[in-house]
Structure formats: C-alpha cells, structure tokens
Backbone atoms as SQL, in Angstrom:
CREATE TABLE atoms (id INTEGER PRIMARY KEY, chain TEXT, resi INTEGER, resn TEXT, atom TEXT, x REAL, y REAL, z REAL);
INSERT INTO atoms VALUES
  (1, 'A', 1, 'MET', 'N', 0.846, -1.181, 0.000),
  (2, 'A', 1, 'MET', 'CA', 0.000, 0.000, 0.000),
  (3, 'A', 1, 'MET', 'C', 0.888, 1.239, 0.000),
  (4, 'A', 2, 'SER', 'N', 0.619, 2.183, -0.899),
  (5, 'A', 2, 'SER', 'CA', 1.457, 3.376, -1.001),
  (6, 'A', 2, 'SER', 'C', 1.081, 4.400, 0.068),
  (7, 'A', 3, 'GLN', 'N', 2.076, 5.199, 0.421),
  (8, 'A', 3, 'GLN', 'CA', 1.881, 6.253, 1.407),
  (9, 'A', 3, 'GLN', 'C', 1.089, 7.401, 0.781),
  (10, 'A', 4, 'PRO', 'N', 0.212, 8.040, 1.564),
  (11, 'A', 4, 'PRO', 'CA', -0.483, 9.228, 1.043),
  (12, 'A', 4, 'PRO', 'C', 0.536, 10.313, 0.687),
  (13, 'A', 5, 'GLN', 'N', 0.299, 10.987, -0.413),
  (14, 'A', 5, 'GLN', 'CA', 1.204, 12.031, -0.869),
  (15, 'A', 5, 'GLN', 'C', 0.696, 13.409, -0.444),
  (16, 'A', 6, 'PRO', 'N', 1.599, 14.291, -0.038),
  (17, 'A', 6, 'PRO', 'CA', 1.200, 15.654, 0.283),
  (18, 'A', 6, 'PRO', 'C', 0.627, 16.359, -0.952),
  (19, 'A', 7, 'VAL', 'N', -0.242, 17.322, -0.707),
  (20, 'A', 7, 'VAL', 'CA', -0.861, 18.098, -1.771),
  (21, 'A', 7, 'VAL', 'C', -0.357, 19.533, -1.652),
  (22, 'A', 8, 'HIS', 'N', 0.303, 20.010, -2.707),
  (23, 'A', 8, 'HIS', 'CA', 0.888, 21.351, -2.722),
  (24, 'A', 8, 'HIS', 'C', -0.197, 22.365, -3.080),
  (25, 'A', 9, 'ARG', 'N', -0.427, 23.321, -2.195),
  (26, 'A', 9, 'ARG', 'CA', -1.520, 24.276, -2.381),
  (27, 'A', 9, 'ARG', 'C', -0.985, 25.694, -2.411),
  (28, 'A', 10, 'LEU', 'N', -1.488, 26.489, -3.338),
  (29, 'A', 10, 'LEU', 'CA', -1.224, 27.915, -3.414),
  (30, 'A', 10, 'LEU', 'C', -2.574, 28.614, -3.308),
  (31, 'A', 11, 'VAL', 'N', -2.665, 29.573, -2.404),
  (32, 'A', 11, 'VAL', 'CA', -3.916, 30.292, -2.210),
  (33, 'A', 11, 'VAL', 'C', -3.637, 31.785, -2.371),
  (34, 'A', 12, 'ILE', 'N', -4.463, 32.439, -3.157),
  (35, 'A', 12, 'ILE', 'CA', -4.386, 33.893, -3.309),
  (36, 'A', 12, 'ILE', 'C', -5.589, 34.486, -2.588),
  (37, 'A', 13, 'TYR', 'N', -5.304, 35.410, -1.678),
  (38, 'A', 13, 'TYR', 'CA', -6.346, 36.101, -0.920),
  (39, 'A', 13, 'TYR', 'C', -6.347, 37.564, -1.346),
  (40, 'A', 14, 'ARG', 'N', -7.465, 38.044, -1.877),
  (41, 'A', 14, 'ARG', 'CA', -7.584, 39.449, -2.263),
  (42, 'A', 14, 'ARG', 'C', -8.503, 40.153, -1.257),
  (43, 'A', 15, 'PRO', 'N', -7.916, 41.027, -0.429),
  (44, 'A', 15, 'PRO', 'CA', -8.727, 41.700, 0.585),
  (45, 'A', 15, 'PRO', 'C', -9.618, 42.785, -0.015),
  (46, 'A', 16, 'LYS', 'N', -10.737, 43.017, 0.639),
  (47, 'A', 16, 'LYS', 'CA', -11.576, 44.161, 0.296),
  (48, 'A', 16, 'LYS', 'C', -10.794, 45.430, 0.625),
  (49, 'A', 17, 'ALA', 'N', -11.147, 46.513, -0.045),
  (50, 'A', 17, 'ALA', 'CA', -10.509, 47.801, 0.238),
  (51, 'A', 17, 'ALA', 'C', -10.667, 48.125, 1.718),
  (52, 'A', 18, 'GLY', 'N', -9.581, 48.505, 2.353),
  (53, 'A', 18, 'GLY', 'CA', -9.614, 48.862, 3.769),
  (54, 'A', 18, 'GLY', 'C', -9.550, 47.689, 4.729),
  (55, 'A', 19, 'HIS', 'N', -9.427, 46.459, 4.220),
  (56, 'A', 19, 'HIS', 'CA', -9.431, 45.267, 5.069),
  (57, 'A', 19, 'HIS', 'C', -8.094, 44.537, 5.086),
  (58, 'A', 20, 'HIS', 'N', -7.073, 45.135, 4.518),
  (59, 'A', 20, 'HIS', 'CA', -5.757, 44.511, 4.398),
  (60, 'A', 20, 'HIS', 'C', -5.223, 44.047, 5.755),
  (61, 'A', 21, 'ASP', 'N', -5.185, 44.928, 6.727),
  (62, 'A', 21, 'ASP', 'CA', -4.605, 44.597, 8.030),
  (63, 'A', 21, 'ASP', 'C', -5.413, 43.539, 8.780),
  (64, 'A', 22, 'GLN', 'N', -6.732, 43.612, 8.683),
  (65, 'A', 22, 'GLN', 'CA', -7.570, 42.617, 9.352),
  (66, 'A', 22, 'GLN', 'C', -7.360, 41.231, 8.762),
  (67, 'A', 23, 'LEU', 'N', -7.286, 41.158, 7.426),
  (68, 'A', 23, 'LEU', 'CA', -7.072, 39.864, 6.781),
  (69, 'A', 23, 'LEU', 'C', -5.681, 39.327, 7.105),
  (70, 'A', 24, 'LEU', 'N', -4.687, 40.184, 7.112),
  (71, 'A', 24, 'LEU', 'CA', -3.336, 39.749, 7.442),
  (72, 'A', 24, 'LEU', 'C', -3.283, 39.137, 8.843),
  (73, 'A', 25, 'ALA', 'N', -3.953, 39.755, 9.803),
  (74, 'A', 25, 'ALA', 'CA', -3.969, 39.223, 11.173),
  (75, 'A', 25, 'ALA', 'C', -4.570, 37.814, 11.202),
  (76, 'A', 26, 'ILE', 'N', -5.610, 37.587, 10.424),
  (77, 'A', 26, 'ILE', 'CA', -6.241, 36.260, 10.363),
  (78, 'A', 26, 'ILE', 'C', -5.299, 35.263, 9.686),
  (79, 'A', 27, 'LEU', 'N', -4.673, 35.678, 8.598),
  (80, 'A', 27, 'LEU', 'CA', -3.775, 34.777, 7.872),
  (81, 'A', 27, 'LEU', 'C', -2.572, 34.374, 8.707),
  (82, 'A', 28, 'LYS', 'N', -2.133, 35.234, 9.586),
  (83, 'A', 28, 'LYS', 'CA', -1.014, 34.883, 10.464),
  (84, 'A', 28, 'LYS', 'C', -1.389, 33.763, 11.436),
  (85, 'A', 29, 'GLU', 'N', -2.681, 33.561, 11.676),
  (86, 'A', 29, 'GLU', 'CA', -3.163, 32.469, 12.532),
  (87, 'A', 29, 'GLU', 'C', -3.458, 31.196, 11.738),
  (88, 'A', 30, 'HIS', 'N', -3.635, 31.332, 10.438),
  (89, 'A', 30, 'HIS', 'CA', -4.049, 30.206, 9.604),
  (90, 'A', 30, 'HIS', 'C', -3.033, 29.066, 9.624),
  (91, 'A', 31, 'GLY', 'N', -1.780, 29.359, 9.296),
  (92, 'A', 31, 'GLY', 'CA', -0.749, 28.328, 9.266),
  (93, 'A', 31, 'GLY', 'C', -0.584, 27.612, 10.595),
  (94, 'A', 32, 'PRO', 'N', -0.432, 28.362, 11.704),
  (95, 'A', 32, 'PRO', 'CA', -0.317, 27.687, 12.998),
  (96, 'A', 32, 'PRO', 'C', -1.524, 26.800, 13.324),
  (97, 'A', 33, 'THR', 'N', -2.713, 27.218, 12.887),
  (98, 'A', 33, 'THR', 'CA', -3.911, 26.409, 13.148),
  (99, 'A', 33, 'THR', 'C', -3.864, 25.116, 12.343),
  (100, 'A', 34, 'LEU', 'N', -3.467, 25.203, 11.078),
  (101, 'A', 34, 'LEU', 'CA', -3.344, 23.986, 10.265),
  (102, 'A', 34, 'LEU', 'C', -2.294, 23.053, 10.854),
  (103, 'A', 35, 'ARG', 'N', -1.200, 23.617, 11.324),
  (104, 'A', 35, 'ARG', 'CA', -0.126, 22.808, 11.929),
  (105, 'A', 35, 'ARG', 'C', -0.644, 22.122, 13.193),
  (106, 'A', 36, 'LYS', 'N', -1.294, 22.889, 14.066),
  (107, 'A', 36, 'LYS', 'CA', -1.775, 22.365, 15.347),
  (108, 'A', 36, 'LYS', 'C', -2.774, 21.217, 15.151),
  (109, 'A', 37, 'THR', 'N', -3.568, 21.290, 14.104),
  (110, 'A', 37, 'THR', 'CA', -4.581, 20.259, 13.867),
  (111, 'A', 37, 'THR', 'C', -4.040, 19.069, 13.075),
  (112, 'A', 38, 'GLY', 'N', -2.765, 19.102, 12.717),
  (113, 'A', 38, 'GLY', 'CA', -2.150, 17.970, 12.033),
  (114, 'A', 38, 'GLY', 'C', -2.480, 17.859, 10.557),
  (115, 'A', 39, 'LEU', 'N', -2.939, 18.943, 9.947),
  (116, 'A', 39, 'LEU', 'CA', -3.363, 18.889, 8.553),
  (117, 'A', 39, 'LEU', 'C', -2.239, 19.148, 7.554),
  (118, 'A', 40, 'LEU', 'N', -1.114, 19.650, 8.037),
  (119, 'A', 40, 'LEU', 'CA', 0.001, 19.940, 7.141),
  (120, 'A', 40, 'LEU', 'C', 0.927, 18.736, 7.019),
  (121, 'A', 41, 'ALA', 'N', 1.582, 18.652, 5.868),
  (122, 'A', 41, 'ALA', 'CA', 2.578, 17.604, 5.678),
  (123, 'A', 41, 'ALA', 'C', 3.713, 17.817, 6.670),
  (124, 'A', 42, 'PRO', 'N', 4.251, 16.726, 7.224),
  (125, 'A', 42, 'PRO', 'CA', 5.369, 16.858, 8.170),
  (126, 'A', 42, 'PRO', 'C', 6.563, 17.555, 7.514),
  (127, 'A', 43, 'ASP', 'N', 7.311, 18.256, 8.323),
  (128, 'A', 43, 'ASP', 'CA', 8.547, 18.904, 7.872),
  (129, 'A', 43, 'ASP', 'C', 8.336, 19.916, 6.749),
  (130, 'A', 44, 'THR', 'N', 7.164, 20.534, 6.699),
  (131, 'A', 44, 'THR', 'CA', 6.911, 21.601, 5.731),
  (132, 'A', 44, 'THR', 'C', 6.459, 22.840, 6.487),
  (133, 'A', 45, 'GLN', 'N', 6.617, 23.975, 5.848),
  (134, 'A', 45, 'GLN', 'CA', 6.226, 25.248, 6.447),
  (135, 'A', 45, 'GLN', 'C', 5.157, 25.913, 5.594),
  (136, 'A', 46, 'VAL', 'N', 4.341, 26.730, 6.236),
  (137, 'A', 46, 'VAL', 'CA', 3.417, 27.590, 5.515),
  (138, 'A', 46, 'VAL', 'C', 4.173, 28.866, 5.187),
  (139, 'A', 47, 'GLN', 'N', 4.148, 29.253, 3.914),
  (140, 'A', 47, 'GLN', 'CA', 4.781, 30.491, 3.491),
  (141, 'A', 47, 'GLN', 'C', 3.694, 31.501, 3.162),
  (142, 'A', 48, 'LEU', 'N', 3.821, 32.706, 3.713),
  (143, 'A', 48, 'LEU', 'CA', 2.842, 33.769, 3.487),
  (144, 'A', 48, 'LEU', 'C', 3.581, 34.967, 2.908),
  (145, 'A', 49, 'PHE', 'N', 3.064, 35.475, 1.792),
  (146, 'A', 49, 'PHE', 'CA', 3.698, 36.579, 1.084),
  (147, 'A', 49, 'PHE', 'C', 2.718, 37.722, 0.891),
  (148, 'A', 50, 'ALA', 'N', 3.226, 38.946, 0.944),
  (149, 'A', 50, 'ALA', 'CA', 2.482, 40.112, 0.491),
  (150, 'A', 50, 'ALA', 'C', 2.802, 40.281, -0.981),
  (151, 'A', 51, 'ALA', 'N', 1.808, 40.617, -1.796),
  (152, 'A', 51, 'ALA', 'CA', 2.011, 40.734, -3.235),
  (153, 'A', 51, 'ALA', 'C', 1.223, 41.921, -3.774),
  (154, 'A', 52, 'THR', 'N', 1.619, 42.378, -4.940),
  (155, 'A', 52, 'THR', 'CA', 0.856, 43.409, -5.639),
  (156, 'A', 52, 'THR', 'C', 0.744, 43.017, -7.100),
  (157, 'A', 53, 'ASP', 'N', -0.341, 43.394, -7.698),
  (158, 'A', 53, 'ASP', 'CA', -0.622, 43.115, -9.097),
  (159, 'A', 53, 'ASP', 'C', -0.701, 44.460, -9.809),
  (160, 'A', 54, 'LEU', 'N', 0.327, 44.815, -10.517),
  (161, 'A', 54, 'LEU', 'CA', 0.400, 46.129, -11.141),
  (162, 'A', 54, 'LEU', 'C', -0.531, 46.284, -12.331),
  (163, 'A', 55, 'GLN', 'N', -1.062, 45.199, -12.856),
  (164, 'A', 55, 'GLN', 'CA', -1.948, 45.283, -14.012),
  (165, 'A', 55, 'GLN', 'C', -3.397, 45.496, -13.625),
  (166, 'A', 56, 'ARG', 'N', -3.701, 45.380, -12.406),
  (167, 'A', 56, 'ARG', 'CA', -5.090, 45.462, -11.972),
  (168, 'A', 56, 'ARG', 'C', -5.527, 46.921, -11.882),
  (169, 'A', 57, 'HIS', 'N', -6.378, 47.368, -12.766),
  (170, 'A', 57, 'HIS', 'CA', -6.901, 48.730, -12.802),
  (171, 'A', 57, 'HIS', 'C', -5.779, 49.773, -12.892),
  (172, 'A', 58, 'GLY', 'N', -4.593, 49.373, -13.352),
  (173, 'A', 58, 'GLY', 'CA', -3.500, 50.302, -13.483),
  (174, 'A', 58, 'GLY', 'C', -2.885, 50.762, -12.179),
  (175, 'A', 59, 'MET', 'N', -3.365, 50.271, -11.061),
  (176, 'A', 59, 'MET', 'CA', -2.870, 50.671, -9.747),
  (177, 'A', 59, 'MET', 'C', -2.420, 49.421, -8.990),
  (178, 'A', 60, 'PRO', 'N', -1.394, 49.551, -8.157),
  (179, 'A', 60, 'PRO', 'CA', -1.013, 48.402, -7.329),
  (180, 'A', 60, 'PRO', 'C', -2.187, 47.973, -6.437),
  (181, 'A', 61, 'ALA', 'N', -2.472, 46.704, -6.439),
  (182, 'A', 61, 'ALA', 'CA', -3.549, 46.154, -5.615),
  (183, 'A', 61, 'ALA', 'C', -2.939, 45.126, -4.676),
  (184, 'A', 62, 'PRO', 'N', -2.737, 45.464, -3.408),
  (185, 'A', 62, 'PRO', 'CA', -2.087, 44.519, -2.500),
  (186, 'A', 62, 'PRO', 'C', -2.973, 43.301, -2.207),
  (187, 'A', 63, 'TYR', 'N', -2.324, 42.161, -2.131),
  (188, 'A', 63, 'TYR', 'CA', -3.026, 40.929, -1.767),
  (189, 'A', 63, 'TYR', 'C', -2.016, 39.992, -1.120),
  (190, 'A', 64, 'PHE', 'N', -2.457, 38.802, -0.754),
  (191, 'A', 64, 'PHE', 'CA', -1.601, 37.837, -0.070),
  (192, 'A', 64, 'PHE', 'C', -1.572, 36.536, -0.842),
  (193, 'A', 65, 'VAL', 'N', -0.409, 35.871, -0.781),
  (194, 'A', 65, 'VAL', 'CA', -0.233, 34.554, -1.378),
  (195, 'A', 65, 'VAL', 'C', 0.274, 33.633, -0.279),
  (196, 'A', 66, 'GLU', 'N', -0.367, 32.492, -0.145),
  (197, 'A', 66, 'GLU', 'CA', 0.019, 31.498, 0.858),
  (198, 'A', 66, 'GLU', 'C', 0.326, 30.193, 0.138),
  (199, 'A', 67, 'ILE', 'N', 1.431, 29.562, 0.515),
  (200, 'A', 67, 'ILE', 'CA', 1.823, 28.289, -0.086),
  (201, 'A', 67, 'ILE', 'C', 2.085, 27.292, 1.039),
  (202, 'A', 68, 'PHE', 'N', 1.488, 26.116, 0.915),
  (203, 'A', 68, 'PHE', 'CA', 1.692, 25.081, 1.929),
  (204, 'A', 68, 'PHE', 'C', 1.395, 23.716, 1.329),
  (205, 'A', 69, 'TYR', 'N', 1.654, 22.675, 2.102),
  (206, 'A', 69, 'TYR', 'CA', 1.354, 21.293, 1.702),
  (207, 'A', 69, 'TYR', 'C', 0.334, 20.698, 2.681),
  (208, 'A', 70, 'TRP', 'N', -0.833, 20.320, 2.157),
  (209, 'A', 70, 'TRP', 'CA', -1.724, 19.478, 2.953),
  (210, 'A', 70, 'TRP', 'C', -1.011, 18.154, 3.177),
  (211, 'A', 71, 'ARG', 'N', -1.315, 17.469, 4.255),
  (212, 'A', 71, 'ARG', 'CA', -0.632, 16.191, 4.534),
  (213, 'A', 71, 'ARG', 'C', -1.002, 15.124, 3.510),
  (214, 'A', 72, 'ASP', 'N', -2.225, 15.219, 2.947),
  (215, 'A', 72, 'ASP', 'CA', -2.689, 14.266, 1.934),
  (216, 'A', 72, 'ASP', 'C', -3.913, 14.846, 1.241),
  (217, 'A', 73, 'ASP', 'N', -4.495, 14.084, 0.319),
  (218, 'A', 73, 'ASP', 'CA', -5.628, 14.597, -0.457),
  (219, 'A', 73, 'ASP', 'C', -6.941, 14.637, 0.328),
  (220, 'A', 74, 'LYS', 'N', -6.940, 14.174, 1.556),
  (221, 'A', 74, 'LYS', 'CA', -8.153, 14.208, 2.385),
  (222, 'A', 74, 'LYS', 'C', -8.114, 15.348, 3.422),
  (223, 'A', 75, 'ALA', 'N', -6.958, 15.967, 3.592),
  (224, 'A', 75, 'ALA', 'CA', -6.778, 16.958, 4.658),
  (225, 'A', 75, 'ALA', 'C', -7.701, 18.165, 4.505),
  (226, 'A', 76, 'SER', 'N', -7.906, 18.646, 3.286),
  (227, 'A', 76, 'SER', 'CA', -8.774, 19.819, 3.131),
  (228, 'A', 76, 'SER', 'C', -10.219, 19.483, 3.490),
  (229, 'A', 77, 'ASP', 'N', -10.668, 18.274, 3.181),
  (230, 'A', 77, 'ASP', 'CA', -12.018, 17.852, 3.596),
  (231, 'A', 77, 'ASP', 'C', -12.105, 17.751, 5.111),
  (232, 'A', 78, 'THR', 'N', -11.071, 17.204, 5.723),
  (233, 'A', 78, 'THR', 'CA', -11.031, 17.105, 7.186),
  (234, 'A', 78, 'THR', 'C', -11.078, 18.485, 7.815),
  (235, 'A', 79, 'ALA', 'N', -10.385, 19.447, 7.216),
  (236, 'A', 79, 'ALA', 'CA', -10.349, 20.807, 7.754),
  (237, 'A', 79, 'ALA', 'C', -11.749, 21.386, 7.914),
  (238, 'A', 80, 'HIS', 'N', -12.641, 21.074, 6.983),
  (239, 'A', 80, 'HIS', 'CA', -14.013, 21.588, 7.055),
  (240, 'A', 80, 'HIS', 'C', -14.798, 21.015, 8.227),
  (241, 'A', 81, 'GLN', 'N', -14.285, 19.983, 8.840),
  (242, 'A', 81, 'GLN', 'CA', -14.964, 19.351, 9.968),
  (243, 'A', 81, 'GLN', 'C', -14.370, 19.741, 11.321),
  (244, 'A', 82, 'LEU', 'N', -13.317, 20.541, 11.305),
  (245, 'A', 82, 'LEU', 'CA', -12.631, 20.899, 12.546),
  (246, 'A', 82, 'LEU', 'C', -12.985, 22.313, 12.980),
  (247, 'A', 83, 'PRO', 'N', -13.568, 22.465, 14.159),
  (248, 'A', 83, 'PRO', 'CA', -13.954, 23.798, 14.638),
  (249, 'A', 83, 'PRO', 'C', -12.788, 24.782, 14.697),
  (250, 'A', 84, 'GLU', 'N', -11.588, 24.290, 15.006),
  (251, 'A', 84, 'GLU', 'CA', -10.434, 25.189, 15.097),
  (252, 'A', 84, 'GLU', 'C', -10.137, 25.841, 13.747),
  (253, 'A', 85, 'VAL', 'N', -10.222, 25.061, 12.682),
  (254, 'A', 85, 'VAL', 'CA', -9.954, 25.584, 11.342),
  (255, 'A', 85, 'VAL', 'C', -11.122, 26.445, 10.877),
  (256, 'A', 86, 'MET', 'N', -12.328, 25.971, 11.075),
  (257, 'A', 86, 'MET', 'CA', -13.494, 26.730, 10.625),
  (258, 'A', 86, 'MET', 'C', -13.589, 28.088, 11.319),
  (259, 'A', 87, 'SER', 'N', -13.130, 28.165, 12.564),
  (260, 'A', 87, 'SER', 'CA', -13.186, 29.451, 13.261),
  (261, 'A', 87, 'SER', 'C', -12.242, 30.463, 12.608),
  (262, 'A', 88, 'VAL', 'N', -11.179, 30.001, 11.964),
  (263, 'A', 88, 'VAL', 'CA', -10.290, 30.892, 11.212),
  (264, 'A', 88, 'VAL', 'C', -10.913, 31.200, 9.849),
  (265, 'A', 89, 'TRP', 'N', -11.327, 30.177, 9.135),
  (266, 'A', 89, 'TRP', 'CA', -11.860, 30.366, 7.784),
  (267, 'A', 89, 'TRP', 'C', -13.093, 31.268, 7.780),
  (268, 'A', 90, 'GLU', 'N', -13.983, 31.083, 8.737),
  (269, 'A', 90, 'GLU', 'CA', -15.215, 31.871, 8.758),
  (270, 'A', 90, 'GLU', 'C', -14.953, 33.352, 9.009),
  (271, 'A', 91, 'THR', 'N', -13.876, 33.678, 9.714),
  (272, 'A', 91, 'THR', 'CA', -13.580, 35.086, 9.960),
  (273, 'A', 91, 'THR', 'C', -12.962, 35.770, 8.734),
  (274, 'A', 92, 'MET', 'N', -12.477, 34.998, 7.770),
  (275, 'A', 92, 'MET', 'CA', -11.886, 35.582, 6.562),
  (276, 'A', 92, 'MET', 'C', -12.928, 36.226, 5.653),
  (277, 'A', 93, 'GLY', 'N', -14.078, 35.603, 5.530),
  (278, 'A', 93, 'GLY', 'CA', -15.100, 36.005, 4.563),
  (279, 'A', 93, 'GLY', 'C', -15.407, 37.488, 4.501),
  (280, 'A', 94, 'PRO', 'N', -15.683, 38.141, 5.626),
  (281, 'A', 94, 'PRO', 'CA', -16.033, 39.563, 5.576),
  (282, 'A', 94, 'PRO', 'C', -14.897, 40.464, 5.070),
  (283, 'A', 95, 'HIS', 'N', -13.682, 39.955, 5.025),
  (284, 'A', 95, 'HIS', 'CA', -12.529, 40.759, 4.624),
  (285, 'A', 95, 'HIS', 'C', -12.045, 40.448, 3.210),
  (286, 'A', 96, 'LEU', 'N', -12.669, 39.458, 2.554),
  (287, 'A', 96, 'LEU', 'CA', -12.216, 39.011, 1.236),
  (288, 'A', 96, 'LEU', 'C', -13.037, 39.582, 0.096),
  (289, 'A', 97, 'GLU', 'N', -12.329, 40.089, -0.899),
  (290, 'A', 97, 'GLU', 'CA', -12.946, 40.425, -2.176),
  (291, 'A', 97, 'GLU', 'C', -13.003, 39.162, -3.035),
  (292, 'A', 98, 'GLY', 'N', -11.963, 38.330, -2.896),
  (293, 'A', 98, 'GLY', 'CA', -11.902, 37.091, -3.659),
  (294, 'A', 98, 'GLY', 'C', -10.776, 36.213, -3.166),
  (295, 'A', 99, 'MET', 'N', -10.853, 34.945, -3.551),
  (296, 'A', 99, 'MET', 'CA', -9.845, 33.972, -3.141),
  (297, 'A', 99, 'MET', 'C', -9.703, 32.943, -4.260),
  (298, 'A', 100, 'THR', 'N', -8.468, 32.536, -4.539),
  (299, 'A', 100, 'THR', 'CA', -8.198, 31.514, -5.542),
  (300, 'A', 100, 'THR', 'C', -7.457, 30.363, -4.878),
  (301, 'A', 101, 'LEU', 'N', -7.980, 29.162, -5.003),
  (302, 'A', 101, 'LEU', 'CA', -7.350, 27.958, -4.474),
  (303, 'A', 101, 'LEU', 'C', -6.745, 27.194, -5.641),
  (304, 'A', 102, 'THR', 'N', -5.443, 26.923, -5.564),
  (305, 'A', 102, 'THR', 'CA', -4.750, 26.256, -6.657),
  (306, 'A', 102, 'THR', 'C', -3.970, 25.071, -6.104),
  (307, 'A', 103, 'THR', 'N', -4.065, 23.939, -6.769),
  (308, 'A', 103, 'THR', 'CA', -3.246, 22.787, -6.445),
  (309, 'A', 103, 'THR', 'C', -2.108, 22.756, -7.455),
  (310, 'A', 104, 'LEU', 'N', -0.890, 22.662, -6.932),
  (311, 'A', 104, 'LEU', 'CA', 0.302, 22.678, -7.767),
  (312, 'A', 104, 'LEU', 'C', 0.837, 21.269, -7.963),
  (313, 'A', 105, 'ALA', 'N', 1.353, 20.998, -9.142),
  (314, 'A', 105, 'ALA', 'CA', 2.018, 19.721, -9.429),
  (315, 'A', 105, 'ALA', 'C', 3.332, 20.037, -10.118),
  (316, 'A', 106, 'ALA', 'N', 4.410, 19.489, -9.577),
  (317, 'A', 106, 'ALA', 'CA', 5.725, 19.728, -10.150),
  (318, 'A', 106, 'ALA', 'C', 5.821, 19.112, -11.544),
  (319, 'A', 107, 'ILE', 'N', 6.459, 19.810, -12.452),
  (320, 'A', 107, 'ILE', 'CA', 6.662, 19.301, -13.802),
  (321, 'A', 107, 'ILE', 'C', 8.014, 18.632, -13.909),
  (322, 'A', 108, 'ALA', 'N', 8.999, 19.207, -13.275),
  (323, 'A', 108, 'ALA', 'CA', 10.339, 18.631, -13.333),
  (324, 'A', 108, 'ALA', 'C', 10.963, 18.634, -11.960);
C-alpha cells in the first residue's frame, strides 16, 4: 500500500478595500492552526507573502499569497470538519474580495 502524498496548495487572498490589516492578522493564525490540527505535511512550512498586481486597474492592488502542503488529499475535507480551522476560515469572509485555491504539481 502506497503512502499518502502531500498536496501542494497555493492560495491567493484578495482583501476588500480597507481590510488589508484585518485579513493579514487572520492569515497569520491560519498556518499555525493547520499545523496544530495535524493537517500539514510533516517537515513543511506555511509560506505567506504580500504581493501586488500592477496590471489590476492600473494601480497596485495589495493581496496575499500562501503556499503550503496538505498532509494528503483528504486533509482539506477534514479541515471543514474541525472547529479550530473553521473558526479561522469563517472570519476571513467579511474581509475578502476574492480567493483563488490552486493545487500545484511539479513538472520537473
């Protein structure tokens, strides 16, 4: 039987105007919460970046990029069942203009 493989995830969080700092505070809790609940792949870190998109409406639009590894392909489903994770995710909604969830696969 093969071992479950980690799932590489990239998430883009676009805050509503005026909500940048509030969303950042929540995102700083996200990684530690995933780690505490055992949902992250062992020996991996959550990386959180501030980013800007210069093409958006001709003005810099700050947003956040988070990269991490779920421990396996079932971890994100499990996360929806854990009150600790849901308490973080539910607080994000009022501060988000949009969010993109991407699964990455290495080519080489």
